[in-house]
KOLMARFI-901951 format. One record per residue: residue number from 0; residue in three letters; chain; z, x, y of N, C-alpha, C in turn. Coordinates in Angstrom, 3 decimals. Each point is the difference from the previous one (the first is absolute). Layout:
BEGIN
+-----+------+------+----------+----------+----------+----------+----------+----------+----------+----------+----------+
| pos | code | unit |     n.zz |     n.xx |     n.yy |    ca.zz |    ca.xx |    ca.yy |     c.zz |     c.xx |     c.yy |
+-----+------+------+----------+----------+----------+----------+----------+----------+----------+----------+----------+
| NUM |  ALA |    A |        Z |        X |        Y |        Z |        X |        Y |        Z |        X |        Y |
...
+-----+------+------+----------+----------+----------+----------+----------+----------+----------+----------+----------+
END
This chain:
BEGIN
+-----+------+------+----------+----------+----------+----------+----------+----------+----------+----------+----------+
| pos | code | unit |     n.zz |     n.xx |     n.yy |    ca.zz |    ca.xx |    ca.yy |     c.zz |     c.xx |     c.yy |
+-----+------+------+----------+----------+----------+----------+----------+----------+----------+----------+----------+
|   0 |  MET |    A |  133.232 |  102.794 |   66.426 |   -1.004 |   -0.171 |   -1.011 |   -0.133 |   -1.487 |   -0.304 |
|   1 |  TYR |    A |   -1.201 |   -0.488 |   -0.181 |   -0.278 |   -1.397 |   -0.243 |   -0.230 |   -0.239 |   -1.483 |
|   2 |  HIS |    A |    0.674 |   -0.991 |   -0.546 |   -0.179 |   -0.380 |   -1.389 |   -0.479 |   -1.441 |   -0.040 |
|   3 |  TYR |    A |   -1.021 |   -0.254 |   -0.792 |   -0.542 |   -1.343 |   -0.132 |    0.937 |   -0.835 |   -0.849 |
|   4 |  SER |    A |    0.306 |   -1.182 |    0.463 |    0.852 |   -0.902 |   -0.752 |   -0.748 |   -1.294 |   -0.258 |
|   5 |  ALA |    A |   -0.051 |   -0.436 |   -1.212 |   -0.710 |   -1.232 |   -0.345 |    0.780 |   -1.222 |    0.455 |
|   6 |  ASN |    A |    1.283 |    0.155 |    0.317 |    0.825 |   -1.134 |    0.399 |   -0.167 |   -0.359 |    1.473 |
|   7 |  VAL |    A |   -0.575 |    0.887 |    0.781 |   -0.162 |   -0.236 |    1.435 |   -1.289 |   -0.764 |    0.231 |
|   8 |  SER |    A |    0.064 |   -1.041 |    0.847 |   -1.224 |   -0.755 |    0.300 |   -0.833 |    0.791 |    1.005 |
|   9 |  HIS |    A |   -1.287 |    0.038 |   -0.226 |   -0.921 |    0.734 |    0.854 |   -0.875 |   -0.983 |    0.753 |
|  10 |  PRO |    A |   -0.402 |    0.332 |    1.252 |   -0.847 |   -0.911 |    0.751 |   -1.365 |   -0.145 |   -0.648 |
|  11 |  ALA |    A |   -0.613 |   -1.151 |    0.220 |   -1.325 |   -0.270 |   -0.578 |   -1.053 |    0.861 |    0.673 |
|  12 |  ALA |    A |   -1.116 |    0.177 |   -0.675 |   -1.093 |    0.793 |    0.552 |   -0.498 |   -0.647 |    1.279 |
|  13 |  GLY |    A |   -0.315 |    0.827 |    1.001 |   -0.502 |   -0.509 |    1.265 |    1.089 |   -0.274 |    1.016 |
|  14 |  SER |    A |    1.264 |    0.116 |   -0.385 |    1.087 |   -0.234 |    0.942 |    0.719 |    1.300 |    0.349 |
|  15 |  ALA |    A |   -0.680 |    1.116 |   -0.183 |    0.598 |    1.290 |    0.324 |    0.231 |    0.111 |    1.496 |
|  16 |  ALA |    A |    0.961 |    0.797 |    0.365 |    0.360 |    0.155 |    1.405 |   -1.155 |    0.580 |    0.800 |
|  17 |  GLY |    A |   -0.275 |   -0.613 |    1.128 |   -0.992 |    0.522 |    0.916 |   -1.431 |   -0.262 |   -0.369 |
|  18 |  VAL |    A |   -0.269 |   -0.552 |   -1.157 |   -1.371 |   -0.253 |   -0.408 |   -0.430 |   -1.345 |    0.564 |
|  19 |  LEU |    A |   -1.142 |   -0.017 |    0.674 |   -0.477 |   -1.247 |    0.571 |   -0.366 |   -0.980 |   -1.093 |
|  20 |  ASP |    A |    0.283 |   -1.237 |    0.236 |   -0.303 |   -1.064 |   -0.944 |   -1.503 |   -0.026 |   -0.245 |
|  21 |  PRO |    A |   -0.478 |    0.081 |   -1.257 |   -1.430 |    0.066 |   -0.267 |   -0.768 |   -1.223 |    0.478 |
|  22 |  VAL |    A |    0.659 |   -1.130 |    0.163 |   -0.686 |   -1.196 |    0.496 |   -0.466 |    0.221 |    1.434 |
|  23 |  HIS |    A |    0.824 |    0.692 |    0.794 |   -0.307 |    0.202 |    1.411 |   -0.748 |    1.297 |    0.270 |
|  24 |  ALA |    A |   -0.056 |    0.912 |   -0.951 |   -0.555 |    1.325 |    0.245 |   -1.503 |   -0.028 |    0.258 |
|  25 |  ASP |    A |   -0.728 |   -1.021 |   -0.488 |   -1.441 |   -0.031 |    0.172 |   -0.462 |   -0.749 |    1.244 |
|  26 |  THR |    A |    0.907 |   -0.528 |    0.790 |   -0.411 |   -0.761 |    1.173 |   -0.566 |    0.937 |    1.050 |
|  27 |  ARG |    A |   -1.178 |   -0.359 |    0.536 |   -0.636 |    0.821 |    1.014 |    0.183 |   -0.593 |    1.388 |
|  28 |  ASP |    A |    0.503 |   -1.223 |    0.077 |    0.126 |   -0.648 |    1.295 |    1.419 |    0.036 |    0.553 |
|  29 |  ALA |    A |    0.906 |    0.700 |   -0.659 |    1.378 |    0.066 |    0.464 |    0.631 |    1.332 |   -0.398 |
|  30 |  ILE |    A |    1.018 |    0.371 |    0.749 |    0.796 |    1.177 |   -0.343 |    1.235 |   -0.499 |   -0.736 |
|  31 |  VAL |    A |    0.295 |    0.623 |   -1.126 |    1.230 |   -0.317 |   -0.716 |    0.980 |    1.149 |    0.205 |
|  32 |  PHE |    A |    1.261 |   -0.348 |    0.098 |    1.047 |    0.981 |    0.231 |    1.200 |   -0.380 |   -0.842 |
|  33 |  GLN |    A |    1.012 |    0.867 |   -0.006 |    1.211 |   -0.277 |   -0.754 |    1.152 |   -0.295 |    0.955 |
|  34 |  ARG |    A |    0.942 |   -0.809 |   -0.486 |    1.236 |   -0.262 |    0.725 |    1.152 |    0.219 |   -0.974 |
|  35 |  CYS |    A |    0.994 |    0.752 |    0.448 |    1.165 |    0.291 |   -0.830 |    0.822 |   -1.273 |   -0.183 |
|  36 |  THR |    A |    0.373 |   -0.301 |   -1.231 |    0.782 |   -1.203 |   -0.247 |    1.468 |    0.184 |    0.387 |
|  37 |  TRP |    A |    0.443 |    1.237 |    0.163 |    1.397 |    0.263 |    0.362 |    0.220 |   -0.037 |    1.502 |
|  38 |  CYS |    A |   -0.803 |    0.743 |    0.771 |    0.260 |    0.102 |    1.441 |   -1.069 |   -0.681 |    0.853 |
|  39 |  GLY |    A |   -1.124 |   -0.430 |   -0.596 |   -1.032 |   -0.721 |    0.742 |   -0.977 |    0.865 |    0.761 |
|  40 |  THR |    A |    0.034 |    1.304 |   -0.175 |   -0.909 |    0.908 |    0.701 |   -1.423 |   -0.161 |   -0.519 |
|  41 |  ALA |    A |   -0.965 |   -0.104 |    0.933 |   -1.412 |   -0.079 |   -0.369 |   -0.578 |    1.407 |   -0.012 |
|  42 |  MET |    A |   -0.871 |    0.287 |   -0.976 |   -0.610 |    1.324 |   -0.119 |   -1.386 |   -0.122 |   -0.604 |
|  43 |  TYR |    A |   -0.800 |    1.030 |    0.184 |   -1.375 |   -0.001 |   -0.482 |   -0.155 |    1.044 |   -1.091 |
|  44 |  HIS |    A |   -0.248 |   -0.431 |   -1.228 |   -0.281 |    0.850 |   -1.161 |    1.063 |    1.074 |   -0.217 |
|  45 |  ARG |    A |    1.192 |   -0.433 |   -0.317 |    1.104 |    0.902 |   -0.302 |    0.518 |   -0.280 |   -1.401 |
|  46 |  LEU |    A |    0.702 |    0.953 |   -0.568 |    0.642 |   -0.176 |   -1.298 |    1.463 |   -0.401 |    0.152 |
|  47 |  LEU |    A |    0.636 |    0.490 |    1.075 |    1.387 |   -0.318 |    0.280 |    0.128 |   -0.424 |    1.455 |
|  48 |  CYS |    A |    1.002 |   -0.798 |    0.294 |    0.279 |   -0.408 |    1.374 |    0.446 |    1.225 |    0.800 |
|  49 |  PRO |    A |   -0.591 |    0.249 |    1.174 |    0.393 |    1.169 |    0.787 |    1.381 |   -0.150 |    0.647 |
|  50 |  VAL |    A |    0.561 |   -1.204 |    0.031 |    1.299 |   -0.230 |    0.627 |    1.131 |    0.089 |   -1.017 |
|  51 |  CYS |    A |   -0.072 |   -0.803 |   -1.078 |    1.111 |   -0.050 |   -0.957 |   -0.335 |    0.651 |   -1.340 |
|  52 |  GLN |    A |   -1.218 |    0.510 |   -0.151 |   -0.460 |    0.632 |   -1.237 |   -0.048 |   -0.976 |   -1.168 |
|  53 |  GLY |    A |   -0.061 |   -1.293 |    0.293 |   -0.089 |   -1.006 |   -1.052 |   -1.368 |    0.012 |   -0.652 |
|  54 |  SER |    A |   -0.037 |   -0.374 |   -1.257 |   -1.266 |   -0.004 |   -0.725 |   -0.518 |   -1.402 |   -0.277 |
|  55 |  GLU |    A |    0.747 |   -1.016 |    0.410 |   -0.446 |   -1.374 |   -0.203 |   -0.794 |   -0.450 |    1.219 |
|  56 |  LEU |    A |   -1.315 |    0.129 |   -0.094 |   -0.897 |   -0.321 |    1.104 |   -0.880 |   -1.165 |   -0.398 |
|  57 |  ARG |    A |   -0.172 |   -0.960 |    0.880 |   -0.894 |   -1.122 |   -0.288 |   -1.240 |    0.127 |    0.871 |
|  58 |  THR |    A |   -1.124 |   -0.412 |   -0.531 |   -1.284 |    0.084 |    0.696 |   -0.185 |   -1.243 |    0.853 |
|  59 |  GLU |    A |   -0.418 |    0.221 |    1.263 |   -0.277 |   -1.091 |    0.929 |   -1.348 |    0.230 |    0.657 |
|  60 |  ARG |    A |   -0.534 |   -1.051 |    0.558 |   -1.296 |    0.062 |    0.679 |    0.225 |   -0.002 |    1.504 |
|  61 |  SER |    A |   -0.656 |    0.906 |    0.713 |    0.149 |    0.113 |    1.444 |   -0.869 |   -1.025 |    0.722 |
|  62 |  GLU |    A |    0.450 |   -0.411 |    1.181 |   -0.785 |   -0.906 |    0.854 |   -1.224 |    0.721 |    0.568 |
|  63 |  GLY |    A |    0.064 |    1.315 |    0.129 |   -1.139 |    0.774 |    0.470 |   -0.010 |    0.289 |    1.484 |
|  64 |  VAL |    A |    1.085 |   -0.318 |    0.710 |    0.086 |    0.236 |    1.438 |    0.963 |    1.144 |    0.246 |
|  65 |  GLY |    A |   -0.373 |    0.905 |    0.929 |    0.864 |    1.132 |    0.288 |   -0.246 |    0.572 |    1.374 |
|  66 |  THR |    A |    0.681 |    1.113 |    0.283 |   -0.086 |    0.689 |    1.281 |   -0.280 |    1.469 |   -0.248 |
|  67 |  VAL |    A |   -0.922 |    0.575 |    0.767 |   -0.307 |    1.429 |   -0.120 |    1.190 |    0.777 |    0.540 |
|  68 |  ARG |    A |    0.570 |    0.865 |   -0.832 |    1.102 |    0.861 |    0.438 |   -0.496 |    1.389 |    0.389 |
|  69 |  HIS |    A |   -1.048 |    0.469 |   -0.642 |   -0.569 |    1.314 |    0.324 |   -1.451 |    0.010 |   -0.445 |
|  70 |  SER |    A |   -0.856 |    0.600 |    0.797 |   -1.407 |    0.100 |   -0.364 |   -0.521 |    1.367 |    0.423 |
|  71 |  THR |    A |   -0.819 |    0.589 |   -0.848 |   -0.581 |    1.292 |    0.311 |   -1.462 |   -0.002 |   -0.414 |
|  72 |  VAL |    A |   -0.801 |    0.852 |    0.640 |   -1.425 |    0.114 |   -0.299 |   -0.204 |    1.203 |   -0.908 |
|  73 |  VAL |    A |   -0.712 |   -0.212 |   -1.110 |   -0.251 |    1.053 |   -0.978 |   -1.486 |    0.332 |    0.013 |
|  74 |  HIS |    A |   -0.323 |    1.281 |    0.085 |   -1.387 |    0.468 |   -0.009 |   -0.342 |    0.749 |   -1.282 |
|  75 |  ARG |    A |    0.963 |    0.170 |   -0.887 |   -0.160 |    0.815 |   -1.189 |   -0.530 |   -0.822 |   -1.169 |
|  76 |  ASN |    A |   -0.860 |    0.608 |   -0.809 |   -0.551 |   -0.594 |   -1.224 |   -0.706 |   -1.328 |    0.218 |
|  77 |  THR |    A |   -0.602 |   -0.168 |    1.137 |   -0.715 |   -1.231 |    0.297 |   -1.112 |    0.289 |    1.006 |
|  78 |  PRO |    A |   -1.151 |   -0.652 |   -0.117 |   -1.087 |    0.268 |    0.944 |    0.301 |   -0.492 |    1.411 |
|  79 |  ALA |    A |    0.842 |   -1.003 |    0.142 |    0.360 |   -0.524 |    1.314 |    1.516 |   -0.066 |    0.114 |
|  80 |  ALA |    A |    0.480 |   -0.023 |    1.223 |    1.441 |   -0.098 |    0.214 |    0.509 |   -1.351 |   -0.506 |
|  81 |  ARG |    A |    1.189 |    0.011 |   -0.559 |    0.622 |   -1.241 |   -0.471 |    1.483 |    0.052 |    0.364 |
|  82 |  ASN |    A |    0.618 |   -1.153 |    0.025 |    1.419 |   -0.015 |    0.323 |    0.830 |   -0.199 |   -1.260 |
|  83 |  VAL |    A |    1.199 |    0.521 |    0.040 |    0.999 |   -0.224 |   -1.036 |    1.228 |   -0.507 |    0.737 |
|  84 |  SER |    A |    0.485 |   -1.165 |   -0.397 |    1.100 |   -0.633 |    0.718 |    1.146 |   -0.334 |   -0.934 |
|  85 |  LEU |    A |    1.203 |   -0.003 |    0.558 |    1.172 |   -0.507 |   -0.688 |    0.266 |   -1.390 |    0.558 |
|  86 |  ILE |    A |   -0.014 |   -0.991 |   -0.880 |    0.155 |   -1.386 |    0.398 |    1.346 |   -0.507 |   -0.505 |
|  87 |  GLU |    A |    0.827 |   -0.525 |    0.903 |    1.247 |   -0.635 |   -0.393 |   -0.289 |   -1.480 |   -0.183 |
|  88 |  MET |    A |    0.118 |   -0.458 |   -1.221 |   -0.300 |   -1.387 |   -0.319 |    1.160 |   -0.906 |    0.406 |
|  89 |  ALA |    A |   -0.283 |   -1.288 |    0.181 |    1.005 |   -0.968 |    0.438 |    1.162 |   -0.100 |   -0.990 |
|  90 |  GLU |    A |   -0.253 |    0.294 |   -1.262 |    1.048 |   -0.074 |   -1.023 |    0.951 |    1.184 |    0.052 |
|  91 |  GLY |    A |   -0.332 |    1.064 |    0.735 |    0.918 |    1.120 |    0.181 |   -0.390 |    1.296 |   -0.673 |
|  92 |  PHE |    A |   -1.101 |    0.060 |   -0.716 |   -0.407 |    1.254 |   -0.627 |   -1.130 |    0.623 |    0.813 |
|  93 |  VAL |    A |   -0.236 |    1.287 |   -0.226 |   -1.033 |    0.748 |    0.721 |   -1.065 |    0.424 |   -0.993 |
|  94 |  VAL |    A |   -1.275 |   -0.155 |    0.395 |   -1.121 |    0.360 |   -0.854 |   -0.992 |    0.835 |    0.806 |
|  95 |  ARG |    A |   -0.624 |    0.958 |   -0.660 |   -1.032 |    0.808 |    0.628 |   -1.345 |   -0.669 |   -0.240 |
|  96 |  GLY |    A |   -0.807 |   -0.103 |    1.049 |   -1.300 |   -0.637 |   -0.133 |   -0.917 |    0.356 |    1.149 |
|  97 |  ARG |    A |   -1.109 |   -0.719 |    0.093 |   -0.996 |    0.237 |    1.037 |   -0.167 |   -1.277 |    0.804 |
|  98 |  VAL |    A |   -0.136 |    0.143 |    1.323 |   -0.247 |   -1.135 |    0.876 |   -1.452 |    0.070 |    0.450 |
|  99 |  MET |    A |   -0.717 |   -1.116 |   -0.166 |   -1.410 |   -0.038 |    0.393 |   -0.116 |    0.073 |    1.524 |
| 100 |  GLY |    A |   -1.041 |    0.658 |    0.450 |   -0.239 |    0.144 |    1.426 |   -0.135 |    1.456 |    0.369 |
| 101 |  PRO |    A |   -0.239 |    0.272 |    1.274 |   -0.108 |    1.407 |    0.425 |    1.342 |    0.706 |   -0.177 |
| 102 |  PRO |    A |    0.003 |    1.177 |   -0.632 |    1.269 |    0.683 |   -0.304 |    0.872 |    0.261 |    1.220 |
| 103 |  VAL |    A |   -0.603 |    0.250 |    1.152 |    0.806 |    0.282 |    1.186 |    0.515 |   -1.280 |    0.655 |
| 104 |  GLY |    A |   -0.444 |   -1.165 |   -0.446 |    0.419 |   -1.269 |    0.587 |    1.192 |   -0.638 |   -0.690 |
| 105 |  ILE |    A |    0.601 |    0.677 |   -0.967 |    1.130 |   -0.554 |   -0.739 |    1.266 |    0.724 |    0.449 |
| 106 |  HIS |    A |    0.995 |   -0.782 |    0.399 |    1.208 |    0.579 |    0.574 |    1.243 |   -0.592 |   -0.657 |
| 107 |  SER |    A |    1.100 |    0.704 |    0.137 |    1.280 |   -0.510 |   -0.493 |    0.329 |   -1.310 |    0.697 |
| 108 |  GLY |    A |    0.486 |   -0.948 |   -0.773 |    0.353 |   -1.296 |    0.552 |   -1.075 |   -1.060 |   -0.153 |
| 109 |  ASP |    A |   -1.226 |    0.401 |   -0.365 |   -1.077 |   -0.974 |   -0.215 |    0.323 |   -0.849 |   -1.228 |
| 110 |  ARG |    A |   -0.254 |   -1.301 |    0.098 |    0.221 |   -0.893 |   -1.132 |   -1.262 |   -0.051 |   -0.843 |
| 111 |  VAL |    A |    0.170 |    0.025 |   -1.321 |   -1.141 |    0.022 |   -0.918 |    0.197 |   -1.019 |   -1.116 |
| 112 |  ARG |    A |   -1.111 |   -0.355 |   -0.634 |    0.000 |   -0.891 |   -1.162 |   -0.814 |    0.673 |   -1.094 |
| 113 |  LEU |    A |    0.417 |   -0.201 |   -1.248 |   -0.688 |    0.576 |   -1.147 |   -1.413 |   -0.555 |   -0.112 |
| 114 |  SER |    A |   -0.973 |    0.891 |   -0.145 |   -1.382 |   -0.407 |   -0.201 |   -0.364 |    0.130 |   -1.480 |
| 115 |  THR |    A |    0.295 |    1.161 |   -0.581 |   -0.262 |    0.270 |   -1.412 |    1.193 |    0.763 |   -0.556 |
| 116 |  ALA |    A |    0.513 |   -0.446 |   -1.132 |    1.182 |    0.651 |   -0.576 |   -0.314 |    1.374 |   -0.567 |
| 117 |  GLN |    A |   -1.254 |    0.238 |   -0.378 |   -0.352 |    1.294 |   -0.568 |   -1.419 |    0.373 |    0.408 |
| 118 |  ASP |    A |   -0.106 |    1.043 |    0.823 |   -1.286 |    0.523 |    0.404 |   -0.701 |    0.571 |   -1.236 |
| 119 |  PRO |    A |   -1.286 |   -0.355 |   -0.246 |   -0.661 |    0.475 |   -1.214 |   -0.171 |    1.518 |   -0.058 |
| 120 |  VAL |    A |   -0.036 |    0.679 |    1.155 |   -0.204 |    1.446 |    0.015 |    1.314 |    0.750 |   -0.133 |
| 121 |  ARG |    A |    0.972 |   -0.311 |    0.835 |    1.255 |    0.752 |    0.030 |    1.150 |   -0.690 |   -0.718 |
| 122 |  GLY |    A |   -0.134 |   -1.292 |   -0.307 |    1.038 |   -0.710 |   -0.724 |    1.205 |   -0.373 |    0.836 |
| 123 |  GLU |    A |   -0.108 |    0.072 |    1.328 |    1.125 |   -0.344 |    0.866 |   -0.272 |   -1.329 |    0.707 |
| 124 |  PRO |    A |    1.038 |   -0.688 |    0.468 |   -0.206 |   -1.272 |    0.692 |   -0.758 |    0.195 |    1.316 |
| 125 |  VAL |    A |   -0.793 |   -1.012 |    0.368 |   -0.758 |    0.016 |    1.247 |    0.475 |   -1.178 |    0.853 |
| 126 |  PHE |    A |    0.293 |    0.262 |    1.263 |    0.516 |   -1.005 |    0.915 |   -0.971 |   -0.210 |    1.157 |
| 127 |  GLN |    A |    0.126 |   -1.129 |    0.689 |   -0.758 |   -0.253 |    1.212 |    0.981 |   -0.393 |    1.102 |
| 128 |  LEU |    A |   -0.357 |    0.306 |    1.249 |    0.857 |   -0.344 |    1.120 |    0.071 |   -1.515 |    0.139 |
| 129 |  LEU |    A |    1.204 |   -0.527 |    0.245 |    0.163 |   -1.442 |    0.164 |   -0.534 |   -0.470 |    1.344 |
| 130 |  ASP |    A |    0.348 |    0.700 |    1.043 |   -0.479 |   -0.358 |    1.329 |   -0.208 |    1.276 |    0.792 |
| 131 |  GLU |    A |   -0.932 |   -0.037 |    0.903 |   -0.287 |    1.177 |    0.824 |    1.145 |    0.168 |    0.987 |
| 132 |  PRO |    A |    0.763 |    1.075 |   -0.112 |    1.135 |    0.169 |    0.882 |   -0.435 |    0.273 |    1.436 |
| 133 |  TYR |    A |    0.795 |   -0.471 |    0.930 |   -0.263 |    0.237 |    1.415 |    0.537 |    1.372 |    0.353 |
| 134 |  ARG |    A |   -0.888 |    0.881 |    0.383 |    0.406 |    1.363 |    0.323 |    0.072 |    0.227 |    1.507 |
| 135 |  GLY |    A |   -0.727 |   -0.832 |    0.762 |    0.056 |    0.128 |    1.458 |   -0.661 |    1.265 |    0.500 |
| 136 |  ALA |    A |    0.194 |    0.286 |    1.244 |   -0.640 |    1.150 |    0.647 |    0.819 |    1.265 |   -0.145 |
| 137 |  TRP |    A |    1.151 |   -0.070 |   -0.643 |    0.875 |    1.170 |   -0.086 |   -0.327 |    0.897 |   -1.162 |
| 138 |  THR |    A |   -0.814 |   -0.443 |   -0.941 |   -0.304 |    0.862 |   -1.150 |   -1.405 |    0.511 |    0.047 |
+-----+------+------+----------+----------+----------+----------+----------+----------+----------+----------+----------+
END
């Protein structure tokens, strides 16, 4: 059972565990993520660290470069096919987003860069391919 004690110091408003810093929350040109101050694990929009369960998370800004780890084509609830991809960012966290281009042309291992931090329709990050990968005659 929890009892409130007036003698215990409480954290200031806005410094709650897992809550993104309000200064960075409105940025549309970057992805913000959390890093655990205890073990250094990077994560995307969590309340607790998935490794050590720590609640002291600091907000950081991502460089916006990553690698496609998984991509799939979705035909549901949309007039045209679209892709949904899992992007592993250079900082070590994974984010779900969309990669611009033909949905069947996006593959695991493709390097991407952030185009828009928040799609106005779906609210997810949008990425673009960094360079056209060489696929050769074997694919």
